[in-house]
N, C-alpha and C positions, 0 to 999 in steps of 0.2 A: 536380544535385536543388535544386530550389526551396525557398526556406527556408522557405515555408508547408507545404511536404509534409514538410518535415524535421521545422519543430515539431509538427505535427501527430502523424506518427508517434512522436516522444520522447515526446512527451504522456500520448500514448496508452500507449506501453509502460509508462512510468512508473505512471500510475494504473494500468493493467491488473493489476500485480502485486498493489496494494493490494486488486483488488476481486477477485482468486481468476481472471482469464478472460486470456487473451493472451498476448504471448511477445515474445522479443528483436527487435529491428529490425535491418534491414541484414547484409550481411558486409562490405561494403569496410573498408581497413584507415585508421585515422583520420591523419592528419599533423599534429595540436596537440593541447599537452598539456594536460588539464583538471582541473589542481590545482582549480581557482576554485571547482568544485560539490562541495561535500560532500554525499553520500547515509547518511542515519541510516538503517541498516537494523536494524529491530525482529521482521524476521520468525522470526527463528533463537529469539529468547525467546518467541514463540508457539508454535513447534514445540517447543521445551522444556516449555512448559507442557503442551501439549496430550499428549505423550507421559507426564507424570506422572498427567494424571488424565482420560484419555479413558475411562477405564472409569465414571465418575462418571453420575447422570442429568443428563439436562439443565440441571433447576433449581439441583444444587449444582454442575455444571461453571459455571453463568453465575455463581453467587455466588462461587466463586473466582477466575472471570475477572476479577470487579469490584474484587477484593480483593488480587489482586497486578496482573494487567496493567493496569488503567484507573485505580487507585491509584497506580503507577509514572507513569503517563504521562497525566495529566487534561487536562492541556492540549490532548491528543489528540482526548477522547471527548465534546469539547463540542458545542455543537448548530451552531456557527459552522464547526466542521469536519465533520464527521459527517452534518451535515443532519438535519433531525427532533430528536425527544427525545433530548438527551446528558446529562450527568453534573448531577444536581442536577436535573432536568427530572423531571417526572412521566410514567411511562410506559418511563423509559430501562431499568430493571433488566428488565420484562415484555419489552422489547425484545432486548435480550442473550438472554434466555431461549429467545426464539421463534427467533433466529440460531443457536441451538447444534446443532440439528437439522441444518440446513442445512451449516453447520462440517463435521459428523461427517462430511456426503458427499463435500463440495469439497476438505478438507484435501488428502488424496492430492496432486490436481493443482495443489492452491498450493505445494507442496513441489517439485514437479515444474517449475511456471514459475518460482520462485525460485531453483531451481537453475540453470538456463538464462540466468533475466534475470542473473543474479551472473555467468556465464562472461562475459555480453557488456555488464556496466555499466560497465568501464575503457573499451572501445571505444566505446561508444553516448554516453558522457562527451565522448570527444576528437571524436568527429564534432560533436556538439552545439556546443562550442565551438569548433572548424575553422569551422562554417558561419556561427556568430554571432560572432567576436572579438572585437566591439566591446559586447556584452550583457554589464551589470554586476550580477552576481547576488549578492544580497546577506542570502542566506538560503538555509536547510536544505532539502532534500529527504527526506521520510520514507516511509519502505515501514513500514506497520502494517495488522494485520487491521481493518480499517474495519467495522462491524456495519450501514454505510447498504448492503454490495453485496447482504444479502438482500432486501431491501423493495422495491426498484425497480429497472427498468434504463433510463437516461436514453436519449432518443432520438437524442442526439448523439454518444452513448459515456459510458465511465467518467469520472468527475471526477479531476482531478490536486488534490493535497492538496498545499501547500507551506507552511509554518511559516517567516515570518520573523522 
């Protein structure tokens, strides 16, 4: 497998889950250890939030999302990470409220994709390390609910969000 193809496939897989589309990559068994890449999976937190509050109207659901999920991880919801209006910017709360209707429709699919992705995570991480053994990763990969997913579809696929 070419390194470029591997990188494109791996980055698309990691970002796809955060955006609610895509699935696991490949089925080949890895040969290298992948301990050097840490994945911070915040999707279970979103699913628990959703299960506790899904019956609320969108505006109230958005307010609770801001008070719980965003308040717990404000560094992930700044404009430099999610694009467009982020925490502290004019229009951010309205953006989150508008996103809730979309999230209502896609969260069952997000759960399914997350389950499949989680099952393949260790193998994917090992394939990445095996393909790029000299790559010196200095940060974490975050899986989280990015409100950017609702508003635009990027012509070159979803964006990878990693915070170092």
